[in-house]
C-alpha positions, 0 to 999 in steps of 0.5 A, spaced: 532 507 513 532 508 506 530 505 500 535 503 493 534 499 487 537 498 481 534 494 474 536 491 469 533 490 463 535 487 456 533 487 450 539 484 446 538 489 440 546 490 438 548 482 441 547 477 435 547 470 440 541 471 443 533 473 441 531 479 440 527 481 447 522 487 447 519 487 453 525 488 459 526 495 458 519 498 458 519 493 464 525 496 468 522 503 466 517 501 469 518 498 475 523 503 477 516 507 476 512 502 481 518 502 486 518 511 486 510 512 487 507 505 489 513 504 496 516 510 495 523 510 493 527 516 492 527 517 484 535 519 486 536 511 489 533 507 483 537 507 477 535 503 471 539 500 466 537 497 459 540 496 452 535 501 449 538 506 447 546 504 445 549 502 451 551 495 452 554 495 459 559 490 461 558 484 466 563 487 470 559 493 471 553 491 472 556 487 477 560 493 480 553 497 480 549 492 485 556 493 489 556 500 490 549 500 491 550 495 497 557 499 499 552 506 500 547 503 503 547 505 512 543 501 516 536 500 515 537 501 508 532 497 504 535 495 497 532 492 490 536 487 484 530 488 478 533 483 473 530 482 467 533 479 460 536 472 457 537 467 462 539 460 461 543 453 465 548 448 463 549 441 467 553 440 472 556 435 477 559 439 482 555 440 488 549 445 486 543 446 489 539 444 483 544 439 479 545 445 474 548 452 473 544 458 472 546 464 469 543 471 466 545 474 460 546 481 459 547 486 453 553 487 451 556 485 443 562 481 447 555 476 447 556 473 442 561 468 444 557 465 449 555 460 444 561 457 444 560 456 451 556 449 450 555 442 455 562 440 457 565 446 454 561 451 460 563 445 466 571 446 464 571 454 464 568 453 471 571 448 473 578 452 473 575 458 477 577 452 482 585 452 480 585 459 476 581 465 478 577 466 472 571 468 474 573 475 471 574 472 464 568 468 463 563 474 466 568 479 460 568 474 455 563 471 455 558 476 457 555 473 462 551 477 468 551 472 475 554 465 475 549 462 481 556 462 486 557 469 483 550 472 485 550 467 492 557 471 493 554 479 492 548 478 496 552 475 502 556 480 502 550 485 505 552 487 511 546 483 517 543 490 519 540 490 511 535 488 508 536 485 500 530 484 495 532 480 488 526 479 482 528 476 476 525 475 470 528 471 466 528 464 464 530 458 468 532 463 474 529 457 479 536 457 483 540 463 481 542 464 487 546 458 490 546 456 496 539 460 498 532 456 502 527 453 497 521 456 500 516 456 494 517 451 488 521 444 486 527 447 483 532 445 488 535 438 489 538 438 496 540 444 501 546 447 499 545 453 504 552 455 505 556 451 499 562 456 498 562 456 491 569 460 487 569 468 488 570 474 482 576 477 483 573 484 480 569 484 486 572 486 493 566 485 497 570 481 503 569 476 507 561 473 508 558 477 514 554 469 515 547 471 515 542 470 510 542 470 503 535 475 503 529 475 499 530 472 491 523 471 488 524 468 481 519 468 475 519 460 473 523 455 476 530 451 473 527 448 469 521 452 466 522 458 460 519 466 463 514 468 458 511 476 455 505 478 452 503 484 448 497 488 452 492 488 447 490 496 448 496 499 448 500 493 445 506 494 449 510 489 450 510 487 457 513 482 462 507 476 464 512 476 472 513 483 473 506 485 471 502 479 475 508 483 482 505 490 480 498 488 479 498 483 486 500 489 490 496 494 487 489 490 488 490 487 495 494 493 498 502 492 500 501 488 507 502 482 503 509 478 504 512 476 500 509 468 501 503 472 499 506 475 492 509 469 489 503 465 491 498 469 488 504 471 482 503 463 481 495 463 480 494 469 475 500 466 471 497 458 471 490 461 467 495 466 463 493 466 456 499 468 452 503 462 455 502 456 450 499 450 450 503 445 455 508 450 458 508 451 466 512 458 469 511 456 476 515 463 480 519 461 485 521 465 492 527 463 496 529 465 503 529 463 510 522 460 513 522 466 517 523 471 512 517 469 507 512 472 513 516 478 511 511 484 507 513 485 500 519 490 499 520 491 507 523 487 511 517 487 517 514 481 520 505 482 518 505 479 525 508 485 529 506 486 536 502 491 537 500 495 544 494 498 541 490 495 547 494 499 552 493 506 554 499 508 553 504 512 548 503 509 543 509 512 538 515 509 543 511 503 545 511 502 537 518 503 536 521 498 541 516 493 539 519 493 532 526 493 534 525 488 538 521 484 533 526 485 528 532 483 532 527 476 534 528 473 528 535 474 528 537 472 534 533 465 533 537 464 526 544 465 529 542 460 535 540 455 529 546 457 525 551 456 532 547 449 533 549 447 527 556 450 527 558 446 534 555 439 530 560 441 525 566 442 529 564 436 533 563 430 527 570 434 525 574 433 531 571 426 531 572 425 524 580 429 526 581 423 532 580 417 527 585 421 522 589 422 527 589 415 530 590 413 523 596 417 521 600 415 527 598 407 525 601 409 518 607 413 522 609 406 524 607 402 519 611 406 516 618 408 521 617 399 521 617 400 513 624 405 513 627 401 519 627 396 514 628 398 508 634 401 512 637 393 513 636 392 507 640 398 504 646 396 508 646 390 506 646 391 499 651 396 501 655 390 504 654 385 499 656 391 494 663 392 497 664 385 498 663 383 491 667 389 489 672 385 494 671 378 492 671 381 484 668 376 480 668 370 486 661 372 487 656 370 484 649 369 485 644 365 481 638 366 477 634 364 482 637 369 488 637 374 483 630 373 481 628 373 489 633 380 489 629 383 485 622 381 487 623 383 493 627 389 492 620 391 486 616 390 493 620 394 497 619 400 492 612 399 491 610 399 498 614 405 500 611 409 494 605 407 497 605 410 503 609 416 501 601 417 497 598 416 504 602 419 508 602 425 503 594 424 502 593 425 510 597 430 511 593 434 506 587 432 510 590 433 517 592 441 514 584 442 511 580 438 517 585 444 520 584 450 517 576 448 516 577 447 523 581 453 525 575 457 520 568 453 525 571 456 531 572 463 528 565 463 526 562 461 533 567 465 536 564 471 532 556 467 533 557 468 539 559 475 539 553 476 536 549 472 541 552 477 546 551 483 543 544 482 542 542 480 549 545 486 551 540 489 546 534 484 548 535 487 555 536 494 555 529 493 549 526 489 555 529 495 561 525 500 555 519 496 555 518 496 563 519 503 564 513 504 558 508 499 561 510 503 568 508 510 565 502 508 562 499 508 570 500 514 570 497 515 563 490 511 565 489 515 570 490 522 566 486 519 561 481 518 567 481 524 569 480 527 562 474 522 560 472 525 567 472 532 565 469 530 558 464 527 561 463 535 565 463 537 559 458 533 556 453 534 560 454 542 560 454 542 553 446 538 553 444 544 558 447 550 553 444 546 549 436 546 552 437 553 554 439 554 547 433 551 544 428 555 549 431 561 547 431 559 540 423 557 541 422 564 544 426 567 539 421 564 534 416 567 538 419 574 539 419 573 531 412 571 529 410 577 534 414 581 529 412 579 523 405 581 526 408 587 528 410 589 521 404 587 517 399 591 522 404 597 521 404 595 513 396 595 513 396 601 517 401 605 513 397 602 507 390 604 510 392 611 512 394 612 505 388 609 502 384 614 507 387 620 505 387 618 497 380 617 499 378 624 503 382 627 497 376 624 492 371 626 498 373 632 497 374 634 489 369 629 487 360 630 489 358 622 490 364 619 493 362 617 500 367 613 502 370 607 503 367 600 505 371 599 511 369 606 513 362 605 511 359 599 515 363 594 520 361 588 524 357 589 530 362 584 533 370 584 534 370 576 532 367 577 527 372 581 523 376 575 520 369 572 517 367 577 514 373 580 512 374 573 508 368 574 506 368 581 502 376 579 500 378 585 496 371 589 495 373 591 503 378 595 501 372 599 496 370 605 494 363 607 494 360 612 490 354 615 486 354 613 479 358 610 474 361 618 471 364 619 479 367 613 478 370 614 471 372 621 474 375 619 480 379 613 476 382 618 471 384 623 476 387 616 480 391 616 474 393 623 473 396 622 480 400 615 479 396 613 485 395 605 486 388 603 484 382 602 486 375 598 486 369 603 485 363 601 487 358 604 483 351 605 487 347 607 481 348 600 477 348 595 482 343 590 480 339 586 487 337 579 487 333 576 492 336 574 498 335 567 501 331 567 506 332 559 507 338 561 510 337 563 516 334 556 519 342 553 518 341 554 526 347 554 529 354 559 530 352 559 522 349 566 521 348 571 513 353 577 513 348 581 512 346 580 520 353 582 522 354 588 520 352 595 520 351 601 516 350 607 519 353 612 515 349 611 509 342 610 512 343 617 515 346 620 508 340 619 505 334 619 510 337 626 512 336 629 505 331 634 503 327 632 499 329 626 495 324 621 501 323 617 493 330 617 491 332 616 499 327 609 499 330 606 492 337 608 495 335 605 500 333 599 497 339 598 492 343 598 498 341 593 503 339 589 496 346 590 493 349 589 500 345 583 502 347 580 495 354 581 495 355 578 501 350 573 500 354 571 494 360 572 497 360 567 503 356 562 499 358 562 492 365 563 493 368 562 500 365 559 507 365 565 512 364 561 518 364 563 526 
């Protein structure tokens, strides 16, 4: 399936007979872009014809482009014809749907001559179509793009397996497609579904295919005008009807039917500010009843049956159902057409029988009159011969002469009248015979089409039955797949539970690993600090060691509380005096070793400990009561000759330790066990 489009927009820049229009060329180009972007029309199949670049195509060339598009199309192709420009109409007494002849004007220079086509002059030229086939003359000389009959015959040449949409954005465009059924609008005064009008000799499109006339969307009714506007944002001239169509399809999607698009366009144009007060622009829709539900710019009904609820091959079912749904409206239309033609044939046969009976009666009268005329003629000859023989002996009086002339005159009048009636009846009989033959041919064609459609319907039903038969196998296969899916879900759940358990175990192992890494780091740090303190003890006198080496908790359960209470002083180095502290600090800086905290014993100020804290009871204890420091006491007691110093040092050490832990425990940190 392919898409074709012919877009026309004329500004009449080079035509003095028409008012200059700025919007049509831009609207035609914009609509072409809209078809390519929104409905995926190939750019190679979309053509635009305008007169804003100096081109002045003739009406014959424009009609030829439309006919060429129809001939290039293939089965199931969709075609679009878009026109934006001037339109007009003239009143006619001919059998026309609207009572007027609507026509479109192209942008050629010859359009100046249209000013002479007014009123009866136009109708006189139009009536010559039947007798002189002058449509080409009017098209080329007066630059009329398309009369309603002409456009009807062009569209009527579209084969049955293709679809065409005509969009006309011009004044008096209602009823431009003569003979089409009016779905939305009030232009048609009578239903001319198959009114045969004059055909242009230059078309060469052959006979009618006898199907629906496609879909025609017009900007207004036959007695209304189409308006334009200027975009306040871009200062671009726009055609109101064209802009409303593009706006509706962009906002509401591509699933809108032709009927919905025209209804929404009517709502938009009813409140259009650019339309003058008192004026109306009501778009119209012309198509068959079953075509109005087709999606916009497609030949697919909006209510195509689908098989989404069945567990079958949806692609094949969708293809079959769409083809079957596409053929159903055409089958119904053909049946209606057959019924209508059969009724016409029966009616024509009855009228033909009546005419034949009248003809037989008239023939008898004519034969009697002819015999009477022959008798009178013979008598007149006899009288003339007798008159010549007798000479002047036979003389008719005045009464006889008057009677003779009267009888002769009456006979002549009757003969002339009967001859005219005979000729009229002969012409009517010939016309009725031709009509009957045409109807019989059309009926035979419709019967053949019906047979073909019945065969296609049978094939489609057989295909549908095969698809439905295969659906059972597909259901079993789907049930098997569902069982496998259920088993896989259970396996997945078990794997997930196993994964969660392994993840928890992995987390525990990672926590242990972090703790071990922290312990290793602390051990390495303690080893480095212990090595540095050992070096200081070796090099300097008065270095006693680290607090962790000199004192420790009496039980392991006190380790955390004592560590929290002492804080950063847990790793502090105990020295004798301030001088030793400074020398140690200097050595650490020179060797670029990590900094250490030093506690000089002689510089510590001791405060009185709070004995009342021992009475708290429960699990609360003083840190001083849960540590032991044997190295410090033994160090001072075993020094000879230093008992006084020992006592003072012991007292200092005792009170330092008590003060330190008391301060840490109750001043900043509550160390609980």
